[in-house]
N, C-alpha and C positions, 0 to 999 in steps of 0.2 A: 674506377674498377669495374670490369665486366663480370658477367656471371660465372665464367669458368674460373677466374681467379678467386672469386668469393666462395664458390663451392669448395675449392681446395682449402681455403682458409677455414671454412666451416668444418671440413673433415678433420682438420688438425685440432680444432678447438673442442670438439665433442668426443665423448667416449661412447662406445657401443653403437656406432653408426653401422648401417648394413654392410655386410662383407663385400658386396659388389662395388662399393665405393672405392675399394682398393684394387680392383681388377683393371689393369691398364689396357686390357683389350676391350673394355666396355666404355662406350661413350657416355658422357655425363648425362645426356638426355635419356639414357637407359638405366641410370642408377635408380635403385628402389626409392620411391618417394619423390622423384623429380619428374615433372611433367612439362614437356616442351611443345611449342607450336610446330606445325608441319613445316617442312623446309620451304623457303621462298625461292624466287627465281635464281638467287645467288647461292642456294643451298644452305642458307643461314637459318638458324633456329634460335628461339628465345624461350626462357623458362616462363611457363604460365602458372605452375603450381609447385609448391613444396609441401608434401604431406608425409610427415614423420610422426604421426600420432602413435602413442603407446609402444614406443621402441626402446624403453628403458634408458633413454639418453640422459647423460649427465654432462656438466660443463656449462660454459657461458656462451651465448650467441655473440660472435664478434661483431664489431662495428663494420659498417659498409653495406649492410643489406639494403638500405634505402637508396644507395647510389648504384646498385648493381642490377636491379630488376625493373625494367620499364614496361613489361607486359604481364607482370604478375597479377593474377586474379585470386589465388588461393594461397594462404599460409596457415598450415595446421601443424602445431607442435603439441597438441593436447596430450595429457597423461604421461608426461616424462618427469624428470627430476632436474630440470634446467634451473640455473640460478643467475645471479647478476641482474643487470637492468633488462627490462623489456626491450626487444629489438626495435630500433627506429624504423618506421614503416615507409615504404616508397610511395610518396604522395603523388607522384606524377604518373603512376601506373593505374590500370583499371581495377585496382584491388577491390574485391567484393567480399571475400570470406576470410576472417581472421579468427583463429581459435588457438589461444595460448593458455588455455585453462589447465588446472591441476598440475602446476609446476611450483617451483620455489623462487620465482623472480622476486627481487627485493628492492627495485626502484623503477620509477617511470621517467623516461627521458623527456626533456623539455620539448614541447610541441608534438608529443606523441599522437594527439588526436587531430592535429591540424591538417587540412587539405584532403581529408578522406571523403571526397564528394561522392564517390560511387560505392561506398561501403554499404553492404546489405546485412552482414552477419558479423557480430563482434562478441567474442566470449573470452573474458579474462578471469573467469570464476575460479575460486579456490586457489588463488595465489595469496596465501595467508601471511606471507612475510613482507608484503608491500607496506611501506610506511603510511601513516594516516594521510589521506588525501580527500579532496572534495570532488563531487560530481563534475565532470569536465564540461565547461560551458562552450568550449570551442568544438565540441562534437556536433553542434547544431547545424553544421554545413552538410551533414550526412542525411539528406532528406530521403534517401532510398532505404534507410535502415529499417529492417523488419524484425531482427532479433538482437537484443542487447542483454547480455548476462554479465553482471558485475558482482555476483554472489561471493560473499566471504573474501573481499579484497581490501578490507579495512577502510571503506568509505566512511567519512565522518561529516557531521553538520547537516544543515538543511539542503533540500534539493532546489536547484535554480528553476526559475520560471521560464523554461525554454522548450517544454514538451510539445508545444504547437509546431515546432520545427521538425517533428517526426510524424508526418501525416499517415504513413502506412505501417507504423510500428505495430507488430502483432504479438511480440513477446518481450516482456520487461521483467527481469529477475534481479532484485537488489537485496536479497535476504542476508542475514547473519553479518550485518555491518554495524555501524554506530551512527545511524542516521537519526536526526532529531527534527523537531519543528512541524509546522503545518504543511501539508502537501500544497504545491503551487496551483494556482487557478488553471494553468494550462494543462494540468493532468486530465481535466474533463474533456479536452479536445482529442484524446486518444481513442477515437471512435472505431478504429480497426483493431484495437487491442483484444487479444484472445486469451493470453496467459499473463497473469500478474502475480508476482510474489514479492512482498515487502515484509515478510515475517522475520522473527528472531526468537529462536528457542532459548537463547542464552540470556535474554533480557537486556542486551546492550542497546538495541535500536528502540527508540521511543518516539515514533512519529505520532502526531496528535491531530486534533481537529475532528471534523465529522467525516463520515464516509458517504456523503451525498454525491460525490463524484461518480460513484458506481452506477447511478441512475442514468449517466450520460454515456455509458459504455455498453452498447447493445450486443457486441460480438463476443463477450467474455465466455470462455469455457471453464476457467477456474481462476479464483482469486484467493490468495492467502495473505491475510493481514494479521495473523496470530502473533501475540507477544508484544503488542505496541500499547499506545495510550489513546487510541481513538475513542471519542466520546459521542454523545448524542444518540439518536434513535436509528433503527434500521428502517429504511424506506422501501416501498415497493420498487421492484426493478422492472425494466422493460420486458414485455413478453418476448420470448425467444423460441426458436424451433429446435434448439439443441440443449443438452443437459448442462448444468452449471454446478460446480463444486464451490461452496461458499464457506470459507474457513476464517472465522472471526474470533476464535477463542482467546482468552487472556488479554482482554482489552478493558475499557471502561464504558462500554455501551450501556445505554439506559432506555427506559420507556417500554411501550407495548409493542410487541412484534405484530406487524400487520397480518391479520388472518389470511389474506389472499396471497401472502408471500410464499407459503408452502402448500397452499391448496389450489392456487390459480394456475396460470399458464407461464409462470416464470421459468419452468423447466429445471428447478433446483432438485438434484437427486442426492446431494451430500451436503451436510452442514455441521459445523462445529461452532456452537454458541457458548460453550462452557466458560465459567469463570469470568463473567461480566457482571453487570448489575441490571439485567433486563427484568421487567416488571409485568404486572397484569396477568392475564390468563396464559396458561401453558399452551404453546402453539400446537395446532393439530397438523399432522404431516400426512402427505400422500403415502400410500403403500409402496410406491415406486422408490422410496428413499433407500439407498444402500447403506448410509451411515447418518445417524443423528445423535449429537452429543449436546446436552443443554444443562448439565449440572452446575452448581455453584452460582446460581442467579437468584433473583428475588421474586420469582413468580408467586402469585398469591396462593396457588394450590399445587400439589405434586401430581395432579392429574388434570385432564381437561375439564373445563366448566367455568361458569362466570364467577367473577370476584364479588366479594361483599360490596354493597352499594356505596359505602363510604370510601373504599379503596378505589372503585371506579371513578368516583367524583374527584378525589384528590389527584389521581393520575391525569384526569382531564385538565385540572388546574396546572399540573406540572408540564403537560404538553404545551400549553401556551407560553411557558418559559423555556421551551426546548429541552425538557426533561433534564434538569441540572443533575450532575453527578453528586453534588452535595446532598441533594434530597435522596437520591437512589441508594446512597450508602446505608441509610437506616430504614427507608421505606420498602421494607421487604415483608413478604407474607400477606396475611389476609385480615389483620386486625390493627388499625391505627392506634388503638389503645395501648398496644404493647411495643413501646420503645421507638415510635416514629418521632424523629426530631422535629421541632418547631410546631408540634401539634399538642394541644391539651384537650382532654375529653372530660365530659361529665361522668358521674359515677355510673350512669346507664350506658356508657360507651359512645354516646353521640358527641360530635366534635363541638367544643366550646370556643377555643381560641386557635387562630392560625397566625403565627408571628414570623414573617419573612423579612424583618427589618435588617437593612444593611447587609444583604447577602449577594449584592452585585448581580442580581437577576436581570435578564433582558427579556424582551418579548412583550406580551400583552396580559391584561387581566382577563381571565377566563370567565365567561358567564356561568360556568358550571358551579361557581360559588353559591348560586341560588339554591342548589340542591342540599346545601348544609343548613338545614332549616333550624337547627338549634344554635347556630353560630352567634356568639355574643361579641367577640372582638376579632378584628381583622387588621393586621399591621403589615403594610406593604411599603413603608417609607424607606427612603435612601437606597433606592435601587436604580435601574436604568430602563424602567418600563415605559412603553410608549402606547399610543392609541388613546381610547377614551375609557372612562369608567362605565362598566355595563349598568344600564338602568335596572337590570334585574336584581341588583343588590338592594334596591329600595323595597323589595317585597319581603326581605328577611325580617320577620317581626321581632326577633330577639336581638338583632344587631344593635349594639349600643356605641361601639367605637369602630370607626373606619379611618385609618391613617394611610394616606397615599402621598404624603409630602415628599419633596425632593426626588421627583421622577421627571419624565418627559411626557406626561399625560396631557391630553387636550380636553377642552370642555370645562365646565364649572365643577368644582369639587371643594370639599371642606375637609379639614384634618379630623374632624369629629362629627359623628351623627349621634344624636341622643333622642 
């Protein structure tokens, strides 16, 4: 089928097409939204672009588009009311820009993403009637891809480890889906990424793991991870020459916010940290911030200033374990005597017992334990700790019991010290 036959078929299949599509005196290359090449030596022309965005179109895209356009570079049907399957794309064409967003498409044809080797821009966002589907692994041939927007398209499950196939990707939007699992390692290779959105305001998406990959993405202008289950601490980010919006609200982030993150040269001018389990001193922010939200955390004080020395020590202990969320759930505020799990205090408020038995903790034993000078019992058995036992524990004059059994520790140790 050639393009004239297909355009006639398209005209019959859609409602509300531009009126000049029915003007027999107008050539198809002059129809609204149809862009053709200049005439060749035989006076032949080919369709280079179809741009019918926001035309209030209804109906279904008929089959045959992939067999009718061999020089098509642009297909834009954004902002209509089209239904049925997504149109099969012409894989043999130099297709670069595809925008099918904000429609009512309800199925994805087999092989839709195959052979799009020259694709630079793909936007399928806000096709909320698509059936559950997983991130397309066969999109990895599109190494020229710079913009990928699959927002609110009913994506489900984990993301595949193929992001090293997109060396110049600058925009990745996947919010309001049903994604789960830990981000793949190849996410850290997206060094040209400027705009990242993995958020979910409805609570369906529950991506997890740490956010350490952000430290490998120096070109970011904005990152939105709100509404997920990311854990661990916030790390310092690379220095940058441009501003950064860092949206991390409603996750499971823990630990002490690095002071240099908001006072250094990271360029952050907007941050949402609310409803996590962040701990330690309340961060101090530059005056250049346009928005800062940090409520619903476990900071030791509701104003800037140092924490109680016991809190500081216990957070150093937790840091060596990677700031486990299980600790952060109750390790809130500025007094370990008041409801901090796994901690027992003397009547004077000093810490007597630390019991982390069988909590599946990883990491190392922090030498900060030496600062708990009234410590009497320390139970670390049945975890996954590695490294050696700090010799500084031997200076604790009141320590009577030290249990580090069933770990992966090196060096000599005993289950009890008396």
